[in-house]
C-alpha positions as CSV (number, residue, x, y, z in Angstrom):
1,X,-306.7,65.5,-88.0
2,X,-310.1,64.2,-89.1
3,X,-312.8,66.8,-89.5
4,X,-316.5,65.7,-89.5
5,X,-318.9,66.7,-92.2
6,X,-321.0,68.7,-89.7
7,X,-317.9,70.8,-88.9
8,X,-317.2,71.4,-92.5
9,X,-320.8,72.4,-93.1
10,X,-320.9,74.8,-90.1
11,X,-317.6,76.3,-91.0
12,X,-318.5,76.9,-94.6
13,X,-321.8,78.3,-93.6
14,X,-320.2,80.7,-91.2
15,X,-317.7,81.8,-93.9
16,X,-320.6,82.5,-96.3
17,X,-322.5,84.5,-93.6
18,X,-319.4,86.5,-92.7
19,X,-318.8,87.3,-96.4
20,X,-322.4,88.4,-96.8
21,X,-322.2,90.6,-93.7
22,X,-319.0,92.4,-94.7
23,X,-320.0,92.7,-98.3
24,X,-323.2,94.5,-97.2
25,X,-321.1,96.9,-95.1
26,X,-318.9,97.5,-98.1
27,X,-321.9,98.1,-100.4
28,X,-323.4,100.5,-98.0
29,X,-320.7,103.0,-98.8
30,X,-321.7,103.1,-102.5
31,X,-325.5,103.0,-102.5
32,X,-328.2,104.7,-100.4
33,X,-330.4,103.1,-97.8
34,X,-333.4,103.4,-100.1
35,X,-331.6,101.7,-103.0
36,X,-330.4,98.9,-100.7
37,X,-334.0,98.4,-99.5
38,X,-335.3,98.2,-103.1
39,X,-332.7,95.6,-104.0
40,X,-333.4,93.5,-100.9
41,X,-337.2,93.7,-101.6
42,X,-336.6,92.7,-105.2
43,X,-334.3,89.8,-104.2
44,X,-337.0,88.5,-101.8
45,X,-339.5,88.7,-104.6
46,X,-337.1,86.8,-106.9
47,X,-336.7,84.0,-104.3
48,X,-340.4,83.7,-103.8
49,X,-341.1,83.5,-107.5
50,X,-338.3,81.1,-108.2
51,X,-339.8,78.7,-105.6
52,X,-343.1,79.2,-107.4
53,X,-341.6,78.4,-110.7
54,X,-340.0,75.1,-109.5
55,X,-343.5,73.8,-108.6
56,X,-342.1,71.1,-106.4
57,X,-340.3,69.5,-109.3
58,X,-337.0,69.3,-107.3
59,X,-338.8,67.0,-104.8
60,X,-340.3,64.9,-107.5
61,X,-336.9,64.5,-109.2
62,X,-335.5,63.3,-105.9
63,X,-338.4,60.9,-105.5
64,X,-338.6,59.4,-109.0
65,X,-335.1,59.6,-110.5
66,X,-333.5,57.0,-108.2
67,X,-336.2,54.5,-109.1
68,X,-335.3,54.7,-112.8
69,X,-332.4,52.4,-113.3
70,X,-331.7,53.1,-117.0
71,X,-329.4,56.1,-117.4
72,X,-330.9,57.1,-120.8
73,X,-334.4,57.3,-119.3
74,X,-333.1,59.4,-116.4
75,X,-331.4,61.8,-118.8
76,X,-334.7,62.0,-120.8
77,X,-336.6,62.8,-117.5
78,X,-334.0,65.5,-116.6
79,X,-334.2,67.1,-120.0
80,X,-338.0,67.1,-120.0
81,X,-338.1,68.6,-116.5
82,X,-335.5,71.2,-117.4
83,X,-337.4,72.2,-120.6
84,X,-340.7,72.5,-118.7
85,X,-339.0,74.6,-116.0
86,X,-337.4,76.9,-118.6
87,X,-340.7,77.6,-120.2
88,X,-342.6,78.0,-117.0
89,X,-339.9,80.4,-115.6
90,X,-339.9,82.4,-118.8
91,X,-343.7,82.7,-118.7
92,X,-343.6,83.8,-115.0
93,X,-341.0,86.4,-115.8
94,X,-342.9,87.6,-118.8
95,X,-346.1,87.9,-116.8
96,X,-344.3,89.7,-114.0
97,X,-342.7,92.2,-116.5
98,X,-346.1,92.9,-118.1
99,X,-347.7,93.4,-114.7
100,X,-344.9,95.8,-113.6
101,X,-345.2,97.7,-116.9
102,X,-349.0,98.0,-116.3
103,X,-348.4,99.3,-112.8
104,X,-345.8,101.7,-114.1
105,X,-348.1,103.0,-116.7
106,X,-350.8,103.8,-114.1
107,X,-348.4,105.9,-112.1
108,X,-346.7,103.5,-109.7
109,X,-343.0,104.1,-109.2
110,X,-341.2,100.8,-109.8
111,X,-337.4,100.7,-109.0
112,X,-335.2,99.9,-112.0
113,X,-333.5,97.1,-109.9
114,X,-336.8,95.2,-110.0
115,X,-336.7,94.9,-113.8
116,X,-332.9,94.1,-113.8
117,X,-333.2,91.3,-111.2
118,X,-336.2,89.5,-112.7
119,X,-334.1,87.2,-114.9
120,X,-332.6,85.8,-111.7
121,X,-335.9,83.9,-111.3
122,X,-334.9,81.8,-114.3
123,X,-331.3,81.2,-113.0
124,X,-332.4,80.3,-109.5
125,X,-335.1,77.9,-110.5
126,X,-332.7,76.2,-113.0
127,X,-329.9,76.0,-110.4
128,X,-332.3,74.5,-107.8
129,X,-333.2,71.8,-110.3
130,X,-329.6,71.1,-111.2
131,X,-328.8,70.6,-107.5
132,X,-331.7,68.1,-107.4
133,X,-330.3,66.3,-110.4
134,X,-326.9,66.0,-108.8
135,X,-328.4,64.8,-105.5
136,X,-330.5,62.2,-107.2
137,X,-327.4,60.9,-109.1
138,X,-325.4,61.1,-105.8
139,X,-322.6,62.9,-107.8
140,X,-321.5,65.5,-105.3
141,X,-317.9,64.1,-105.6
142,X,-317.8,65.0,-109.2
143,X,-319.2,68.4,-108.5
144,X,-316.6,69.1,-105.9
């Protein structure tokens, strides 16, 4: 039986959504509603700032990398973009941490989860760029 790529995509997407739904029900037994709200809010912040950190570099990689035919020059481009992304994401996380500490010092109550989840900004921006690198190399077969 031949299964189309769309069927595979929809099936895997449904499995992911089902896992997320049931894991949230499971987690609800262990943490309060307020803690869950704090975590969800922080994760939304993390996603927004990780998009900010990428600065559209993933689209530029997809546009420019296929035009570079020499593999060494593409590797150099990837390493330069990854280094820039690492420094920009570290600076964004540092600025956010300093801002949160300032707000905390003037009396705002900042959830601990906010501080704990800030390093995810770095991981999410790096993984977004890695996916762009793989897409530009058309190497999804190797990844799978």
